[in-house]
C-alpha positions in Angstrom: -3.6 -34.8 8.1 -2.7 -31.2 7.3 -2.2 -29.0 4.2 0.9 -29.7 2.1 1.0 -26.0 1.0 1.5 -23.1 3.3 2.3 -19.4 2.7 5.2 -17.6 4.4 4.0 -16.4 7.7 0.8 -18.5 7.7 0.1 -21.8 9.6 -1.2 -25.2 9.0 -2.0 -27.8 11.7 -1.1 -31.5 11.3 -2.4 -34.4 13.3 -1.8 -38.1 13.6 -4.2 -40.9 14.7 -1.4 -42.2 17.1 -1.0 -40.1 20.1 2.2 -39.3 22.0 4.5 -38.7 19.1 7.0 -35.9 18.5 6.7 -33.4 15.6 9.8 -32.1 13.8 11.1 -30.8 10.4 13.9 -32.0 8.1 14.9 -28.5 7.0 15.6 -25.7 9.5 14.7 -22.1 8.4 11.8 -23.1 6.1 9.2 -23.9 8.7 8.8 -24.0 12.4 7.0 -27.0 13.9 5.3 -26.8 17.3 4.9 -29.7 19.6 1.2 -29.6 18.8 1.7 -30.1 15.1 1.3 -26.5 14.2 3.5 -25.6 11.3 4.4 -22.0 10.4 5.9 -21.1 7.0 9.3 -19.1 7.5 11.0 -19.0 4.1 10.2 -20.2 0.6 11.1 -23.9 0.0 10.1 -27.5 0.8 10.6 -29.5 4.0 9.5 -32.8 5.4 7.2 -32.7 8.4 8.0 -35.8 10.5 6.0 -37.5 13.2 7.9 -40.0 15.4 6.4 -42.3 17.9 8.6 -44.2 20.3 7.5 -47.4 22.2 9.7 -49.4 24.4 12.8 -48.0 22.9 11.7 -48.7 19.2 10.8 -45.7 16.9 8.6 -45.3 13.8 8.2 -42.2 11.8 5.8 -41.0 9.2 6.8 -38.1 6.8 4.8 -35.6 4.7 6.4 -33.2 2.3 5.2 -29.6 2.5 6.0 -26.5 0.4 6.3 -23.1 1.8 5.2 -20.5 -0.9 6.2 -16.9 -1.2 3.8 -14.1 -0.7 3.0 -12.0 -3.8 4.7 -8.6 -4.2 1.8 -6.1 -4.2 1.7 -2.4 -5.1 -0.6 0.2 -6.6 -0.4 3.6 -8.2 -2.7 6.5 -9.0 -3.4 7.8 -5.4 -2.3 11.3 -4.4 -1.5 12.3 -0.9 -4.4 14.7 -0.7 -7.4 15.9 -2.6 -10.0 18.6 -2.6 -13.5 17.5 -1.9 -14.6 18.7 -5.4 -11.9 16.8 -7.2 -12.9 14.1 -9.8 -12.6 10.4 -8.9 -9.3 8.9 -9.9 -8.5 5.4 -11.2 -6.1 3.2 -9.2 -4.0 0.5 -10.8 -3.0 -2.5 -8.7 -0.2 -4.8 -9.3 -0.5 -7.7 -10.0 -3.8 -7.2 -11.5 -7.0 -9.0 -10.3 -6.9 -7.9 -6.6 -9.3 -5.6 -4.7 -9.2 -2.2 -3.3 -10.7 -1.2 0.1 -10.9 1.9 2.2 -12.9 5.1 2.5 -14.0 6.5 -0.9 -13.3 3.3 -2.8 -15.7 2.3 -5.6 -14.3 -0.7 -7.4 -10.8 0.5 -8.5 -11.5 4.2 -8.1 -11.1 6.7 -5.3 -13.7 9.3 -4.9 -12.9 12.2 -2.7 -16.6 13.3 -2.4 -17.5 9.7 -1.3 -14.7 9.6 1.2 -15.6 12.9 2.6 -13.5 15.6 4.3 -11.0 14.2 6.7 -8.2 11.6 6.8 -5.7 10.4 6.6 -7.7 7.5 5.0 -5.8 4.2 4.5 -6.4 2.8 1.0 -5.5 -0.9 0.6 -4.9 -3.1 -2.4 -5.1 -6.9 -1.6 -4.1 -9.7 -3.9 -4.2 -13.5 -3.6 -2.1 -15.6 -6.0 -2.6 -19.1 -7.4 -1.1 -20.7 -4.3 -3.7 -18.9 -2.2 -1.1 -16.7 -0.6 -2.3 -13.2 0.1 -0.4 -9.8 0.5 -1.5 -6.1 0.5 -0.3 -2.7 0.0 -1.6 0.4 1.7 -1.2 4.2 1.1 -2.6 7.2 3.0 -4.7 10.1 1.5 -6.7 13.0 2.9 -9.5 15.1 1.6 -9.9 18.8 2.4 -12.6 21.4 1.5 -10.9 24.4 0.0 -12.4 26.9 -2.5 -10.4 27.7 -5.6 -9.8 31.4 -5.6 -11.0 33.7 -8.4 -8.5 34.3 -11.2 -6.3 37.3 -10.5 -6.8 40.4 -12.7 -4.3 42.0 -15.0 -0.9 43.0 -13.8 -0.4 46.7 -14.2 2.7 49.0 -13.8 2.9 51.6 -11.1 3.6 55.0 -12.7 4.5 55.4 -16.4 4.9 52.8 -19.1 5.2 49.1 -18.4 8.3 48.7 -20.5 11.5 48.1 -18.6 15.1 48.3 -19.7 18.1 46.4 -18.4 19.3 47.8 -15.1 16.0 49.6 -14.5 13.7 49.0 -11.5 9.9 48.9 -12.0 7.0 48.3 -9.7 4.0 46.3 -10.7 0.7 45.7 -9.0 -2.4 43.5 -9.1 -5.8 44.0 -7.5 -6.3 41.9 -4.5 -8.5 38.8 -4.8 -11.0 38.1 -2.0 -10.2 35.4 0.5 -6.7 35.0 -1.0 -3.9 34.5 1.7 -0.8 34.7 -0.4 0.5 35.5 -3.9 3.5 34.3 -5.7 5.2 36.6 -8.3 7.3 34.9 -11.1 9.7 37.1 -13.0 10.7 36.6 -16.7 14.1 35.0 -17.5 16.8 37.4 -16.3 14.5 39.4 -14.0 14.3 39.5 -10.2 11.6 40.4 -7.7 
């Protein structure tokens, strides 16, 4: 007895009604066979599992062919490395399709930052099982923060005189501070420097 199909990295256990025999495999590198009949898939392929009984110098064997199946290649997309708590839920796409997502903030195939809550990193996992009943998964991390979007800056104004500037001139501009803002980034037009 024992399954004739096993996945890479998983095991199946064989047994025989005649005790005292020795377990072996006809092909090395495809499966490992323990003395207790436990077979572990190592690489994709087929091999014979052999059970040999020896009695008074005479041997008799029984053979069963097993197949070691590959694990599916699994991935998913659509998850950013971080979100604000107020961000909208995002749709995740798993490959191959038909698997399931799990982790904090997961509802079906969407990740909701508000459902996950502030914190992390949260591990989001996509799991898939193929027709050979071999399973694999892919995981990515994300985190959720609670930051407030600052108010829109006011108009940029020039300091002293007209705002027009000619090549080679130096001009100073200013903008009114926005409450709670910790930094600003100025971007000059093409050809200008700050």
